[in-house]
TORBAPA-554806 format. One record per residue: residue number from 0; x, y, z of N, C-alpha, C in turn. Coordinates in Angstrom, 1 decimal. Last residue first. Layout:
REM residues N
NUM | X | Y | Z | X | Y | Z | X | Y | Z;
...
//
This chain:
REM residues 202
201 | -2.3 | 19.6 | -9.3 | -2.5 | 20.7 | -10.3 | -1.4 | 21.7 | -10.3;
200 | -2.3 | 17.8 | -7.3 | -1.7 | 17.4 | -8.6 | -1.9 | 18.4 | -9.7;
199 | -3.5 | 18.6 | -5.1 | -2.1 | 18.6 | -5.0 | -1.4 | 18.1 | -6.4;
198 | -6.2 | 21.0 | -5.6 | -5.7 | 19.6 | -5.5 | -4.2 | 19.6 | -5.7;
197 | -5.9 | 24.2 | -4.0 | -6.2 | 23.4 | -5.1 | -5.7 | 22.0 | -4.9;
196 | -6.7 | 27.3 | -2.4 | -6.4 | 25.9 | -2.3 | -6.8 | 25.1 | -3.5;
195 | -5.6 | 30.6 | -2.8 | -6.5 | 29.6 | -3.3 | -5.9 | 28.1 | -3.0;
194 | -5.8 | 33.8 | -1.2 | -5.0 | 32.7 | -1.7 | -6.0 | 31.6 | -2.0;
193 | -7.0 | 36.1 | -0.1 | -7.5 | 35.5 | -1.3 | -6.7 | 34.5 | -2.0;
192 | -7.2 | 35.9 | 3.5 | -6.8 | 36.5 | 2.3 | -7.3 | 35.7 | 1.1;
191 | -6.9 | 36.2 | 7.0 | -7.8 | 35.8 | 5.9 | -7.3 | 36.6 | 4.6;
190 | -4.8 | 37.4 | 8.3 | -5.1 | 36.0 | 8.6 | -5.9 | 35.4 | 7.4;
189 | -2.4 | 39.7 | 7.4 | -3.8 | 39.3 | 7.2 | -4.0 | 37.8 | 7.4;
188 | 0.2 | 40.7 | 7.3 | -0.6 | 40.8 | 8.6 | -2.1 | 40.5 | 8.4;
187 | 0.2 | 41.1 | 3.9 | 0.9 | 41.4 | 5.1 | -0.1 | 41.5 | 6.3;
186 | -1.0 | 40.8 | 1.4 | -1.0 | 39.7 | 2.3 | -0.4 | 39.9 | 3.7;
185 | -0.5 | 43.0 | -0.1 | -1.9 | 42.8 | 0.3 | -2.0 | 41.6 | 1.3;
184 | 2.1 | 42.6 | -0.9 | 1.8 | 43.7 | 0.1 | 0.4 | 43.5 | 0.7;
183 | 2.0 | 40.8 | -3.0 | 2.5 | 40.3 | -1.7 | 2.2 | 41.3 | -0.6;
182 | -0.7 | 40.5 | -5.1 | 0.4 | 41.5 | -4.6 | 0.8 | 41.1 | -3.2;
181 | -1.3 | 37.6 | -6.8 | -1.7 | 38.4 | -5.6 | -0.5 | 39.3 | -5.2;
180 | -2.4 | 37.0 | -10.1 | -1.3 | 37.2 | -9.2 | -1.7 | 38.1 | -8.0;
179 | -5.2 | 35.1 | -10.9 | -4.6 | 36.4 | -10.9 | -3.5 | 36.4 | -9.8;
178 | -6.7 | 32.7 | -11.0 | -5.4 | 32.7 | -11.6 | -4.7 | 34.1 | -11.7;
177 | -8.9 | 32.5 | -9.5 | -9.1 | 32.8 | -10.9 | -7.8 | 32.9 | -11.7;
176 | -8.0 | 32.0 | -7.0 | -8.6 | 30.9 | -7.7 | -8.8 | 31.2 | -9.2;
175 | -4.9 | 33.9 | -7.1 | -6.2 | 33.7 | -6.7 | -6.8 | 32.5 | -7.4;
174 | -1.5 | 32.9 | -6.3 | -2.5 | 33.3 | -7.2 | -3.9 | 33.1 | -6.6;
173 | 1.8 | 33.8 | -5.3 | 0.5 | 33.3 | -4.9 | -0.5 | 33.8 | -6.0;
172 | 4.8 | 33.0 | -7.1 | 3.8 | 34.0 | -6.6 | 2.5 | 33.4 | -6.3;
171 | 6.6 | 31.2 | -8.1 | 6.3 | 31.1 | -6.7 | 5.4 | 32.2 | -6.2;
170 | 6.9 | 31.1 | -10.8 | 7.9 | 31.9 | -10.1 | 7.6 | 31.9 | -8.5;
169 | 4.7 | 29.7 | -11.7 | 6.0 | 29.1 | -11.8 | 7.1 | 29.8 | -11.0;
168 | 2.2 | 30.6 | -9.2 | 2.7 | 30.5 | -10.6 | 4.1 | 29.9 | -10.5;
167 | 0.0 | 28.7 | -7.0 | 1.1 | 29.6 | -7.3 | 1.4 | 29.5 | -8.7;
166 | -2.3 | 27.6 | -4.5 | -2.0 | 27.9 | -5.9 | -1.0 | 29.0 | -6.1;
165 | -1.3 | 25.3 | -2.1 | -1.8 | 26.6 | -2.4 | -1.4 | 27.0 | -3.8;
164 | -2.7 | 21.9 | -2.0 | -1.6 | 22.9 | -2.0 | -2.2 | 24.2 | -2.3;
163 | -3.9 | 18.8 | -0.6 | -4.1 | 20.2 | -1.1 | -2.8 | 21.0 | -1.0;
162 | -4.4 | 15.4 | -1.8 | -4.0 | 16.4 | -0.8 | -4.2 | 17.8 | -1.4;
161 | -5.2 | 14.0 | -4.0 | -6.0 | 13.8 | -2.8 | -5.6 | 14.8 | -1.7;
160 | -3.9 | 13.9 | -6.5 | -4.7 | 15.1 | -6.1 | -5.5 | 15.0 | -4.9;
159 | -2.2 | 11.9 | -7.1 | -3.6 | 11.6 | -7.4 | -4.5 | 12.8 | -7.1;
158 | 0.2 | 12.8 | -6.0 | 0.1 | 12.8 | -7.5 | -1.3 | 12.5 | -7.9;
157 | -0.5 | 12.3 | -3.3 | -0.3 | 13.7 | -3.8 | -0.4 | 13.8 | -5.3;
156 | -0.6 | 9.6 | -3.3 | -1.9 | 10.3 | -3.0 | -1.7 | 11.8 | -3.4;
155 | 2.0 | 9.0 | -3.8 | 1.0 | 8.6 | -4.7 | -0.3 | 9.4 | -4.5;
154 | 3.1 | 10.0 | -1.4 | 3.5 | 10.6 | -2.6 | 2.5 | 10.3 | -3.7;
153 | 2.0 | 8.1 | 0.4 | 1.6 | 9.6 | 0.5 | 2.0 | 10.3 | -0.8;
152 | 3.2 | 5.8 | -0.4 | 1.7 | 5.9 | -0.4 | 1.3 | 7.3 | -0.4;
151 | 5.8 | 6.3 | -0.1 | 5.4 | 6.2 | -1.4 | 3.8 | 6.2 | -1.5;
150 | 5.9 | 6.4 | 2.8 | 6.3 | 7.5 | 2.0 | 5.8 | 7.5 | 0.6;
149 | 5.1 | 3.8 | 3.4 | 4.2 | 4.9 | 3.7 | 4.6 | 6.2 | 2.9;
148 | 7.3 | 2.4 | 2.6 | 6.0 | 2.1 | 2.0 | 5.0 | 3.2 | 2.2;
147 | 9.2 | 3.4 | 4.3 | 9.3 | 3.6 | 2.9 | 8.0 | 3.4 | 2.1;
146 | 8.2 | 2.5 | 6.7 | 8.3 | 3.9 | 6.5 | 8.4 | 4.2 | 5.0;
145 | 5.9 | -0.3 | 6.2 | 7.2 | 0.3 | 6.5 | 7.2 | 1.8 | 6.2;
144 | 3.0 | -1.4 | 8.0 | 3.5 | -0.7 | 6.8 | 4.9 | -0.1 | 7.1;
143 | 1.8 | -2.5 | 10.1 | 3.1 | -3.0 | 9.8 | 3.7 | -2.3 | 8.6;
142 | -0.3 | -0.6 | 12.3 | 0.0 | -1.1 | 10.9 | 1.5 | -1.5 | 10.8;
141 | -0.9 | 0.6 | 14.6 | -0.3 | -0.7 | 14.7 | 0.0 | -1.3 | 13.3;
140 | -3.7 | 2.3 | 13.3 | -2.8 | 2.2 | 14.4 | -2.2 | 0.7 | 14.4;
139 | -3.6 | 2.7 | 9.7 | -4.2 | 2.4 | 10.9 | -3.2 | 2.2 | 12.0;
138 | -3.6 | 5.1 | 6.9 | -2.9 | 4.0 | 7.7 | -3.8 | 3.8 | 9.0;
137 | -4.7 | 7.2 | 5.7 | -3.9 | 6.4 | 4.9 | -3.3 | 5.2 | 5.6;
136 | -6.0 | 9.1 | 7.2 | -6.9 | 8.1 | 6.5 | -6.0 | 7.0 | 5.8;
135 | -4.1 | 10.8 | 8.1 | -4.8 | 9.9 | 9.1 | -5.5 | 8.8 | 8.4;
134 | -3.7 | 12.2 | 5.7 | -2.6 | 11.4 | 6.3 | -3.2 | 10.4 | 7.3;
133 | -6.1 | 13.6 | 5.5 | -5.7 | 12.6 | 4.5 | -4.7 | 11.6 | 5.0;
132 | -5.9 | 15.3 | 7.7 | -7.0 | 14.3 | 7.6 | -6.7 | 13.2 | 6.6;
131 | -3.7 | 16.8 | 7.0 | -3.7 | 16.0 | 8.2 | -4.7 | 14.9 | 8.1;
130 | -4.7 | 18.2 | 4.8 | -3.7 | 17.2 | 4.6 | -3.5 | 16.3 | 5.8;
129 | -6.6 | 19.8 | 6.1 | -7.0 | 18.9 | 5.1 | -6.0 | 17.8 | 4.9;
128 | -4.8 | 21.3 | 7.8 | -5.9 | 20.4 | 8.4 | -6.4 | 19.4 | 7.4;
127 | -3.2 | 22.6 | 5.9 | -2.6 | 21.7 | 6.9 | -3.7 | 20.7 | 7.4;
126 | -5.1 | 24.2 | 4.6 | -4.4 | 23.3 | 3.9 | -3.8 | 22.2 | 4.8;
125 | -5.9 | 25.9 | 6.8 | -6.9 | 25.0 | 6.1 | -6.2 | 23.9 | 5.3;
124 | -3.5 | 27.2 | 7.2 | -4.0 | 26.3 | 8.2 | -5.1 | 25.3 | 7.7;
123 | -3.3 | 28.6 | 4.8 | -2.2 | 27.6 | 5.2 | -2.7 | 26.6 | 6.2;
122 | -5.5 | 30.2 | 5.1 | -5.5 | 29.3 | 4.0 | -4.4 | 28.2 | 4.2;
121 | -4.8 | 31.8 | 7.4 | -5.9 | 30.8 | 7.5 | -5.8 | 29.8 | 6.3;
120 | -1.2 | 31.9 | 7.9 | -2.5 | 32.5 | 7.6 | -3.5 | 31.4 | 7.6;
119 | 2.2 | 32.6 | 9.2 | 1.0 | 31.7 | 9.0 | -0.3 | 32.5 | 8.6;
118 | 4.7 | 34.1 | 7.3 | 3.8 | 34.3 | 8.4 | 2.6 | 33.4 | 8.2;
117 | 7.6 | 32.0 | 6.6 | 6.5 | 32.8 | 6.2 | 5.5 | 33.0 | 7.4;
116 | 9.6 | 30.3 | 7.5 | 10.0 | 31.5 | 6.8 | 8.9 | 32.4 | 6.3;
115 | 8.3 | 28.3 | 8.9 | 9.0 | 27.9 | 7.7 | 9.3 | 29.1 | 6.8;
114 | 6.6 | 30.8 | 10.4 | 6.6 | 29.3 | 10.3 | 7.2 | 29.0 | 8.9;
113 | 7.2 | 33.8 | 12.4 | 7.2 | 33.0 | 11.1 | 7.2 | 31.5 | 11.3;
112 | 5.1 | 36.0 | 14.3 | 6.2 | 35.0 | 14.2 | 6.1 | 34.2 | 12.9;
111 | 3.2 | 37.8 | 15.0 | 4.1 | 38.1 | 13.9 | 5.2 | 37.2 | 13.7;
110 | 1.4 | 37.1 | 16.9 | 2.7 | 37.6 | 17.4 | 3.6 | 38.1 | 16.3;
109 | -0.6 | 36.0 | 15.3 | -0.9 | 37.2 | 16.1 | 0.3 | 37.9 | 16.7;
108 | 0.8 | 33.8 | 14.2 | 0.4 | 34.9 | 13.4 | 0.1 | 36.2 | 14.2;
107 | 1.1 | 32.3 | 16.5 | 2.3 | 32.8 | 15.9 | 1.9 | 33.9 | 14.9;
106 | -1.6 | 31.6 | 16.9 | -0.9 | 32.4 | 18.0 | 0.4 | 33.0 | 17.4;
105 | -1.9 | 30.0 | 14.7 | -2.7 | 31.2 | 14.8 | -2.1 | 32.2 | 15.9;
104 | -0.1 | 27.9 | 15.3 | 0.1 | 28.8 | 14.1 | -0.7 | 30.1 | 14.2;
103 | -1.4 | 26.7 | 17.4 | -0.1 | 27.4 | 17.6 | 0.2 | 28.3 | 16.5;
102 | -3.5 | 25.6 | 16.1 | -3.8 | 26.7 | 17.1 | -2.5 | 27.5 | 17.4;
101 | -2.1 | 23.7 | 14.7 | -2.8 | 24.8 | 14.0 | -3.2 | 25.9 | 14.9;
100 | -1.3 | 22.0 | 16.8 | -0.3 | 22.7 | 15.9 | -0.9 | 23.9 | 15.2;
99 | -3.7 | 21.1 | 17.7 | -2.9 | 21.9 | 18.6 | -1.8 | 22.7 | 17.8;
98 | -4.4 | 19.5 | 15.5 | -5.2 | 20.7 | 15.8 | -4.4 | 21.6 | 16.7;
97 | -2.4 | 17.5 | 15.8 | -2.5 | 18.3 | 14.6 | -3.3 | 19.6 | 14.8;
96 | -3.2 | 16.4 | 18.2 | -1.9 | 17.1 | 18.1 | -1.8 | 18.0 | 16.9;
95 | -5.6 | 15.3 | 17.5 | -5.6 | 16.4 | 18.5 | -4.3 | 17.1 | 18.5;
94 | -4.7 | 13.3 | 15.8 | -5.6 | 14.4 | 15.3 | -5.5 | 15.6 | 16.2;
93 | -3.3 | 11.6 | 17.6 | -2.6 | 12.2 | 16.4 | -3.4 | 13.4 | 16.0;
92 | -5.3 | 10.8 | 19.3 | -4.1 | 11.6 | 19.9 | -3.4 | 12.3 | 18.7;
91 | -7.0 | 9.4 | 17.5 | -7.4 | 10.5 | 18.3 | -6.3 | 11.4 | 18.8;
90 | -5.3 | 7.3 | 16.3 | -5.9 | 8.4 | 15.5 | -6.3 | 9.6 | 16.4;
89 | -2.1 | 6.3 | 17.7 | -3.6 | 6.3 | 17.5 | -4.1 | 7.5 | 16.9;
88 | 0.6 | 6.2 | 17.8 | -0.1 | 6.6 | 19.0 | -1.6 | 6.6 | 18.9;
87 | 1.6 | 5.0 | 15.4 | 2.3 | 4.7 | 16.6 | 1.4 | 5.1 | 17.9;
86 | -0.1 | 5.7 | 13.3 | 0.5 | 4.3 | 13.3 | 1.0 | 4.0 | 14.7;
85 | -0.5 | 8.4 | 13.8 | -1.6 | 7.4 | 13.9 | -1.1 | 6.0 | 14.0;
84 | 2.1 | 9.3 | 13.1 | 1.5 | 9.5 | 14.5 | 0.4 | 8.5 | 14.7;
83 | 2.2 | 8.7 | 10.4 | 3.1 | 8.0 | 11.4 | 2.6 | 8.2 | 12.8;
82 | 0.1 | 10.4 | 9.5 | 0.1 | 8.9 | 9.3 | 1.0 | 8.2 | 10.2;
81 | 1.0 | 12.9 | 10.2 | -0.2 | 12.4 | 10.8 | -0.3 | 10.8 | 10.6;
80 | 3.4 | 13.1 | 8.7 | 3.4 | 13.3 | 10.1 | 2.2 | 12.6 | 10.8;
79 | 2.5 | 12.8 | 6.0 | 3.4 | 11.8 | 6.6 | 3.4 | 11.9 | 8.2;
78 | 0.9 | 15.1 | 5.8 | 0.4 | 13.8 | 5.5 | 1.2 | 12.7 | 6.2;
77 | 2.8 | 17.1 | 6.3 | 1.7 | 17.0 | 7.1 | 1.0 | 15.6 | 7.0;
76 | 4.7 | 16.7 | 4.2 | 5.1 | 16.7 | 5.6 | 3.9 | 16.5 | 6.5;
75 | 3.1 | 16.9 | 1.8 | 3.7 | 15.6 | 2.2 | 4.1 | 15.6 | 3.7;
74 | 2.6 | 19.6 | 1.8 | 1.5 | 18.7 | 1.9 | 2.0 | 17.3 | 2.4;
73 | 5.3 | 20.5 | 1.5 | 4.5 | 20.9 | 2.6 | 3.4 | 20.0 | 2.9;
72 | 5.7 | 19.4 | -1.1 | 6.5 | 18.9 | 0.1 | 5.9 | 19.3 | 1.4;
71 | 3.8 | 20.8 | -2.6 | 3.7 | 19.4 | -2.4 | 4.5 | 18.9 | -1.3;
70 | 3.4 | 24.1 | -0.9 | 3.5 | 23.2 | -2.1 | 3.4 | 21.7 | -1.7;
69 | 3.6 | 25.6 | 1.3 | 2.4 | 25.7 | 0.5 | 2.3 | 24.8 | -0.7;
68 | 6.7 | 25.3 | 1.4 | 5.8 | 26.3 | 2.1 | 4.6 | 26.5 | 1.1;
67 | 8.4 | 23.7 | 0.0 | 8.2 | 23.4 | 1.4 | 7.2 | 24.3 | 2.1;
66 | 8.6 | 22.4 | -3.1 | 8.0 | 23.6 | -2.4 | 7.7 | 23.2 | -0.9;
65 | 9.3 | 20.2 | -4.6 | 10.4 | 20.9 | -3.8 | 9.9 | 22.1 | -3.0;
64 | 7.4 | 18.7 | -5.9 | 7.8 | 19.9 | -6.5 | 8.9 | 20.7 | -5.7;
63 | 8.7 | 15.2 | -5.7 | 7.7 | 16.2 | -5.6 | 8.2 | 17.6 | -6.1;
62 | 10.9 | 13.8 | -6.6 | 9.6 | 13.1 | -6.4 | 8.5 | 14.0 | -6.3;
61 | 13.5 | 14.5 | -6.7 | 12.6 | 15.0 | -7.8 | 11.2 | 14.3 | -7.7;
60 | 14.8 | 15.8 | -3.6 | 14.6 | 14.8 | -4.6 | 13.7 | 15.4 | -5.7;
59 | 14.7 | 17.5 | -1.5 | 15.9 | 17.5 | -2.4 | 15.8 | 16.5 | -3.5;
58 | 12.3 | 16.9 | -0.3 | 12.5 | 18.2 | -0.9 | 13.7 | 18.3 | -1.9;
57 | 12.9 | 14.5 | 0.9 | 12.0 | 14.5 | -0.2 | 12.1 | 15.8 | -1.0;
56 | 14.5 | 15.4 | 3.0 | 15.1 | 14.5 | 2.0 | 14.2 | 14.5 | 0.7;
55 | 12.7 | 16.9 | 4.4 | 13.9 | 17.6 | 3.9 | 14.5 | 16.7 | 2.8;
54 | 10.9 | 14.8 | 5.2 | 10.5 | 15.9 | 4.3 | 11.6 | 16.6 | 3.7;
53 | 12.6 | 13.4 | 6.9 | 12.1 | 12.7 | 5.7 | 11.7 | 13.8 | 4.7;
52 | 13.0 | 15.3 | 9.0 | 14.2 | 14.7 | 8.2 | 13.7 | 14.1 | 6.9;
51 | 10.4 | 15.8 | 9.8 | 11.2 | 16.9 | 9.3 | 12.4 | 16.3 | 8.5;
50 | 9.8 | 13.2 | 10.8 | 9.1 | 13.8 | 9.7 | 9.8 | 14.9 | 9.1;
49 | 11.6 | 12.9 | 13.0 | 11.7 | 12.0 | 11.8 | 11.0 | 12.6 | 10.6;
48 | 10.5 | 14.8 | 14.7 | 11.9 | 15.0 | 14.2 | 12.1 | 14.1 | 12.9;
47 | 8.0 | 13.6 | 15.1 | 8.1 | 15.0 | 14.5 | 9.5 | 15.2 | 14.0;
46 | 8.7 | 11.3 | 16.3 | 8.1 | 11.2 | 15.0 | 8.2 | 12.6 | 14.3;
45 | 9.7 | 12.3 | 18.8 | 10.6 | 11.6 | 17.9 | 10.0 | 11.5 | 16.5;
44 | 7.3 | 13.4 | 19.8 | 8.4 | 14.2 | 19.6 | 9.4 | 13.6 | 18.6;
43 | 5.7 | 11.1 | 20.0 | 5.3 | 12.2 | 19.1 | 6.5 | 13.1 | 18.8;
42 | 7.1 | 9.8 | 22.1 | 6.9 | 9.2 | 20.8 | 6.6 | 10.2 | 19.7;
41 | 6.7 | 11.6 | 24.1 | 8.0 | 11.4 | 23.7 | 8.0 | 10.7 | 22.3;
40 | 3.8 | 11.5 | 24.4 | 4.5 | 12.8 | 24.0 | 5.9 | 12.5 | 23.5;
39 | 2.5 | 9.4 | 25.5 | 2.7 | 9.4 | 24.0 | 3.5 | 10.6 | 23.5;
38 | 2.2 | 9.7 | 28.1 | 2.9 | 8.5 | 27.7 | 3.2 | 8.5 | 26.2;
37 | 0.8 | 12.2 | 28.3 | 2.1 | 12.1 | 28.8 | 2.9 | 10.9 | 28.3;
36 | -1.4 | 13.8 | 27.2 | -0.9 | 12.6 | 26.5 | 0.5 | 12.3 | 27.0;
35 | -2.0 | 16.0 | 28.5 | -3.1 | 15.1 | 28.4 | -2.7 | 13.8 | 27.7;
34 | 0.4 | 17.4 | 28.4 | -0.2 | 17.1 | 29.7 | -1.3 | 16.1 | 29.6;
33 | 0.6 | 17.7 | 25.6 | 1.5 | 16.9 | 26.3 | 1.0 | 16.5 | 27.6;
32 | -1.5 | 19.5 | 25.1 | -1.6 | 18.2 | 24.5 | -0.6 | 17.3 | 25.3;
31 | -0.6 | 21.8 | 26.5 | -1.9 | 21.1 | 27.0 | -1.9 | 19.7 | 26.4;
30 | 1.6 | 22.4 | 25.0 | 1.8 | 22.0 | 26.4 | 0.6 | 21.3 | 26.9;
29 | 0.3 | 23.1 | 22.6 | 1.1 | 21.9 | 22.6 | 1.4 | 21.5 | 24.1;
28 | -1.1 | 25.5 | 23.4 | -1.8 | 24.3 | 22.9 | -1.0 | 23.0 | 22.9;
27 | 1.2 | 27.1 | 24.2 | 0.2 | 26.7 | 25.1 | -0.6 | 25.5 | 24.7;
26 | 4.3 | 25.9 | 22.7 | 3.2 | 26.8 | 22.8 | 2.2 | 26.3 | 23.8;
25 | 7.4 | 25.0 | 24.4 | 6.2 | 24.7 | 23.6 | 5.2 | 25.8 | 23.7;
24 | 9.4 | 25.5 | 26.1 | 9.5 | 26.2 | 24.8 | 8.3 | 26.0 | 23.9;
23 | 9.0 | 23.8 | 28.1 | 8.7 | 25.2 | 28.4 | 8.9 | 26.1 | 27.2;
22 | 9.9 | 21.3 | 27.0 | 8.5 | 21.5 | 27.4 | 8.1 | 23.0 | 27.5;
21 | 12.7 | 21.6 | 26.7 | 11.8 | 21.5 | 25.5 | 10.3 | 21.8 | 25.9;
20 | 14.8 | 21.4 | 28.3 | 14.2 | 22.8 | 28.2 | 13.2 | 22.8 | 27.0;
19 | 15.6 | 19.0 | 29.0 | 15.9 | 19.4 | 27.6 | 15.5 | 20.8 | 27.4;
18 | 14.6 | 19.1 | 31.6 | 16.1 | 18.8 | 31.4 | 16.5 | 19.3 | 30.0;
17 | 12.0 | 19.4 | 31.1 | 12.7 | 20.5 | 31.7 | 14.2 | 20.3 | 31.5;
16 | 11.3 | 16.9 | 30.1 | 11.3 | 18.0 | 29.2 | 12.1 | 19.2 | 29.8;
15 | 11.5 | 15.5 | 32.5 | 12.4 | 15.1 | 31.4 | 12.5 | 16.3 | 30.4;
14 | 9.5 | 16.7 | 34.0 | 10.9 | 16.8 | 34.4 | 11.9 | 16.5 | 33.3;
13 | 7.3 | 15.9 | 32.5 | 7.6 | 17.4 | 32.6 | 9.1 | 17.6 | 33.1;
12 | 7.4 | 13.2 | 32.9 | 7.6 | 13.7 | 31.5 | 8.0 | 15.2 | 31.6;
11 | 6.8 | 13.1 | 35.6 | 8.0 | 12.5 | 35.1 | 8.4 | 13.1 | 33.7;
10 | 4.3 | 14.4 | 35.8 | 5.5 | 14.9 | 36.5 | 6.8 | 14.4 | 35.9;
9 | 2.8 | 12.6 | 34.2 | 2.9 | 14.0 | 33.8 | 4.1 | 14.6 | 34.5;
8 | 3.0 | 10.2 | 35.8 | 3.5 | 10.3 | 34.4 | 3.7 | 11.7 | 33.9;
7 | 1.7 | 11.1 | 38.1 | 3.1 | 10.7 | 38.2 | 3.8 | 10.7 | 36.8;
6 | -0.8 | 11.5 | 37.1 | -0.1 | 12.6 | 37.7 | 1.4 | 12.3 | 37.7;
5 | -1.5 | 8.9 | 36.3 | -1.4 | 9.9 | 35.3 | -0.6 | 11.1 | 35.9;
4 | -1.5 | 7.6 | 38.8 | -0.6 | 7.1 | 37.8 | -0.4 | 8.2 | 36.7;
3 | -3.6 | 9.0 | 40.1 | -2.2 | 9.0 | 40.6 | -1.2 | 8.6 | 39.6;
2 | -5.7 | 8.3 | 38.5 | -5.3 | 9.7 | 38.5 | -3.9 | 9.8 | 39.0;
1 | -5.9 | 5.6 | 39.0 | -5.6 | 6.0 | 37.7 | -5.1 | 7.4 | 37.7;
0 | -6.6 | 5.7 | 41.7 | -5.4 | 5.1 | 41.3 | -5.0 | 5.5 | 40.0;
//
């Protein structure tokens, strides 16, 4: 009986996604997540849209550094995304979606596809996974914390250095952990490189 209900839910959601052409545009890891979480997929989709909207608003404010790729706003986006997902669909489902997203990034790297205007790499994935974990730790499922309350909770965590960002100079050049500027040519098509993760308040 449980399998029949699950199969029906999967078919229903797949048909809904087909109407939007959304499901078939997803990467393999995210399709798998949807098929294993058919009742939670639509909620996750809406929270993902909400997260992008909130992060875009934060980027235009003076609350964080405005850096959407490897900076505080990037860290905020992952922390908020995971916190909201845990609040609505639970820790396990949220965490597995975060891992699916990072698997997708590796596939994008292999294909040479860009994420937020840059080619994904291992250090960016490590940053995302760290910030996902912090986001998950900042709330519990069913919490009545408001969205605004959660936004400021994550911003405070960033200012306290609990999240991670990629080390850059004031011009946006990537730096090694020793503070040396990295030649952008040396980063081309390399999954592993010498970028450096640092606390989000440095």
